[in-house]
C-alpha positions as CSV (number, residue, x, y, z in Angstrom):
1,M,102.6,111.9,53.1
2,P,106.2,111.3,54.0
3,A,108.9,112.0,51.2
4,A,112.4,111.4,50.5
5,T,115.1,112.2,48.1
6,L,117.4,109.8,46.2
7,T,121.1,110.9,46.4
8,S,123.6,110.4,43.6
9,K,124.5,107.1,45.0
10,G,121.1,105.6,44.8
11,Q,120.5,106.1,48.6
12,V,117.4,107.3,50.4
13,T,116.9,108.0,53.8
14,I,113.6,106.6,55.1
15,P,111.6,109.2,56.8
16,K,111.6,108.7,60.9
17,E,107.7,108.4,60.6
18,V,108.1,105.5,58.1
19,R,110.8,103.8,60.3
20,E,108.7,103.9,63.4
21,Y,105.8,102.6,61.6
22,L,107.9,99.7,60.2
23,R,109.6,99.3,63.6
24,V,113.4,99.3,62.1
25,D,116.5,100.8,62.9
26,A,119.7,101.0,61.3
27,G,121.0,97.6,60.1
28,D,117.7,96.2,59.5
29,R,116.7,94.6,56.6
30,L,113.6,95.8,54.1
31,E,111.8,94.0,51.2
32,F,110.6,95.7,48.5
33,S,107.8,94.5,46.1
34,L,107.2,96.1,42.7
35,E,103.5,96.1,42.1
36,P,102.0,96.1,38.6
37,D,100.3,99.3,39.2
38,G,103.9,100.8,39.4
39,S,104.0,101.5,42.9
40,V,106.5,99.8,45.5
41,R,105.7,98.0,48.6
42,V,108.3,98.4,51.5
43,R,107.9,96.0,54.3
44,R,110.0,94.3,57.1
45,P,110.8,91.1,56.3
46,Q,109.9,88.0,58.4
47,R,112.4,86.4,60.7
48,A,115.0,84.2,58.8
49,V,115.8,80.6,59.3
50,G,119.1,81.4,60.4
51,D,117.7,83.5,63.5
52,L,116.9,80.0,64.9
53,Y,120.7,79.1,64.8
54,G,121.8,77.2,67.8
55,M,118.3,75.7,68.9
56,L,119.5,72.6,67.4
57,R,121.5,69.8,69.3
58,R,125.1,70.2,69.8
59,R,127.7,67.8,71.3
60,G,127.1,67.6,75.2
61,S,123.4,69.2,75.0
62,E,120.1,67.1,75.7
63,P,117.9,66.9,72.8
64,V,114.7,69.0,72.8
65,S,110.9,68.2,72.0
66,I,109.0,69.6,69.4
67,A,107.0,71.2,72.1
68,E,109.8,72.6,74.1
69,M,111.1,74.1,70.4
70,H,107.5,75.7,69.7
71,Q,107.8,77.1,73.1
72,A,111.3,78.4,72.6
73,V,110.2,80.5,69.2
74,L,107.0,81.7,71.0
75,D,109.0,83.1,73.9
76,A,111.5,84.4,71.2
77,V,108.7,86.1,69.3
78,A,107.4,87.6,72.6
79,A,110.7,89.1,73.5
80,E,111.0,90.6,70.2
81,D,107.3,92.2,70.5
82,E,108.0,93.4,73.9
83,R,111.3,94.9,72.8
84,S,109.8,96.5,70.0
85,R,106.8,98.0,72.1
86,T,109.2,99.4,74.5
87,K,111.3,101.0,71.8
88,D,108.4,102.4,70.2
89,A,106.9,103.6,73.7
90,A,110.4,105.3,74.5
91,R,110.4,107.1,71.0
92,R,106.8,108.6,71.9
93,G,108.0,109.7,75.4
94,E,105.5,107.2,77.0
95,P,106.0,104.6,79.8
96,A,107.0,100.8,78.9
97,P,103.9,99.0,78.1
98,R,103.3,96.1,80.9
């Protein structure tokens, strides 16, 4: 089981094994849930609505349909998944997935 030490400033270095499992890097946000049994759940949060900034109409741009918005979200999620898989493979010294 991975372990870490709390510093006097209240900071913890998350073990590499855990960072890889969560697919997080420096600067990424994490969410903590305090469970009734006294345990703490750590997870990578869902993407924020703010990540979609710029998808709405701007002056000089044409409006897009709901279907086009849906496809743009699917494309962005697929690109993020591919980036994560490629990064994970590189960390393990494996060729990038296709």
